[in-house]
C-alpha positions as CSV (number, residue, x, y, z in Angstrom):
1,M,-0.8,-3.2,-32.8
2,E,2.9,-2.9,-32.0
3,I,5.0,-5.6,-30.5
4,V,8.2,-4.3,-28.9
5,F,11.1,-6.5,-27.8
6,R,13.1,-5.1,-24.9
7,P,16.0,-7.3,-23.9
8,E,18.2,-6.2,-20.9
9,C,21.2,-7.9,-22.5
10,Q,22.3,-8.4,-26.1
11,E,23.0,-12.1,-26.0
12,I,22.2,-15.0,-23.8
13,N,23.9,-18.4,-24.3
14,L,21.7,-21.2,-22.9
15,L,21.2,-24.9,-23.2
16,L,17.5,-25.4,-23.6
17,D,14.8,-26.9,-25.7
18,R,14.4,-24.2,-28.4
19,M,11.1,-25.6,-29.7
20,R,9.5,-25.5,-26.2
21,I,10.7,-22.0,-25.5
22,Q,9.3,-20.9,-28.9
23,Q,6.0,-22.6,-28.0
24,I,5.8,-20.8,-24.7
25,I,6.6,-17.4,-26.2
26,I,4.2,-17.8,-29.1
27,N,1.4,-18.9,-26.8
28,L,2.0,-15.9,-24.5
29,L,2.1,-13.5,-27.4
30,S,-1.0,-15.1,-28.9
31,N,-2.9,-14.5,-25.7
32,A,-1.7,-10.9,-25.5
33,I,-2.8,-10.2,-29.1
34,K,-6.2,-11.8,-28.6
35,F,-7.0,-9.7,-25.6
36,S,-5.6,-6.4,-26.8
37,S,-7.0,-3.8,-29.1
38,E,-5.4,-2.7,-32.4
39,D,-4.0,0.5,-30.8
40,D,-2.2,-1.3,-27.9
41,R,1.5,-2.0,-27.5
42,I,2.7,-5.4,-26.4
43,K,6.2,-5.6,-24.8
44,V,8.4,-8.6,-24.6
45,K,11.0,-8.2,-21.9
46,V,14.0,-10.4,-21.3
47,S,16.1,-10.1,-18.1
48,L,18.6,-12.0,-16.1
49,E,18.6,-12.7,-12.4
50,N,21.5,-14.2,-10.6
51,V,20.5,-17.1,-8.4
52,D,23.5,-17.6,-6.1
53,E,25.9,-16.6,-8.9
54,D,25.2,-19.7,-11.0
55,P,22.9,-20.7,-12.6
56,V,21.3,-17.6,-14.0
57,L,17.5,-17.3,-14.1
58,V,16.2,-15.9,-17.4
59,I,12.9,-14.1,-17.1
60,I,10.7,-13.6,-20.1
61,K,7.7,-11.3,-19.6
62,V,5.0,-10.5,-22.1
63,V,3.3,-7.3,-21.0
64,D,0.1,-6.1,-22.7
65,Q,-2.6,-3.4,-22.2
66,G,-5.4,-5.9,-22.6
67,I,-8.5,-6.4,-20.4
68,G,-6.5,-8.3,-17.7
69,I,-7.4,-11.1,-15.4
70,S,-9.9,-10.6,-12.6
71,L,-8.6,-11.2,-9.0
72,E,-11.1,-14.1,-8.5
73,D,-9.7,-15.9,-11.6
74,L,-6.0,-15.5,-10.7
75,D,-5.8,-18.7,-8.7
76,N,-7.1,-20.8,-11.6
77,I,-5.4,-19.4,-14.7
78,F,-2.9,-22.3,-15.0
79,S,-5.6,-24.9,-14.6
80,P,-6.4,-26.8,-17.8
81,F,-9.6,-25.8,-19.5
82,F,-10.3,-22.9,-17.1
83,Q,-12.2,-20.1,-18.7
84,S,-12.6,-16.7,-17.1
85,S,-16.0,-15.8,-15.8
86,N,-15.5,-12.3,-17.4
87,E,-18.0,-12.1,-20.3
88,E,-15.8,-9.6,-22.2
89,S,-12.9,-12.1,-22.1
90,R,-15.0,-14.9,-23.3
91,A,-16.4,-12.7,-26.1
92,L,-12.9,-11.8,-27.3
93,N,-11.9,-15.5,-27.5
94,P,-15.0,-17.6,-28.0
95,D,-13.2,-20.6,-29.6
96,S,-10.6,-21.0,-26.9
97,H,-9.9,-24.5,-25.5
98,S,-8.2,-22.8,-22.5
99,I,-5.2,-24.9,-22.3
100,G,-2.5,-22.4,-23.4
101,L,-1.4,-21.1,-20.0
102,N,-1.5,-24.6,-18.5
103,F,0.7,-25.8,-21.3
104,C,3.2,-23.0,-20.7
105,Y,3.2,-23.7,-17.0
106,R,3.7,-27.5,-17.4
107,I,6.6,-27.3,-19.9
108,S,8.5,-24.3,-18.3
C-alpha cells in the first residue's frame, strides 16, 4: 500500500488545534487503510479555497480505492455507531465501534 501526500501549496500558516486536526487525519487514513487492499494507493490532498478573500478554507481530502460506501448508506455515515449494511465492509472491519466519522464530523 502506498500513501501519497499531494499538497497544492508548500506551506499553510493556520491557527488551529493541532491535536484535533491530527486526530481527524489519522482517523480518515485509518478508515482508508482498513477498506483498501495492499496494492491500492491512498492520496491525501490539501487545497485552499478563498471564501470572500479572507478567511481561507483549507480542504483536506483522503482519497482511496477501497470498496466505497453504498448510496443507501451515505445519509448515515456521520451518525454515531452506524455500520454499513454491506457485508464486505463489515467483514473488513468486524471490530469497529463505528464512531470515527462521527467524531471527525463533530470536531471539524
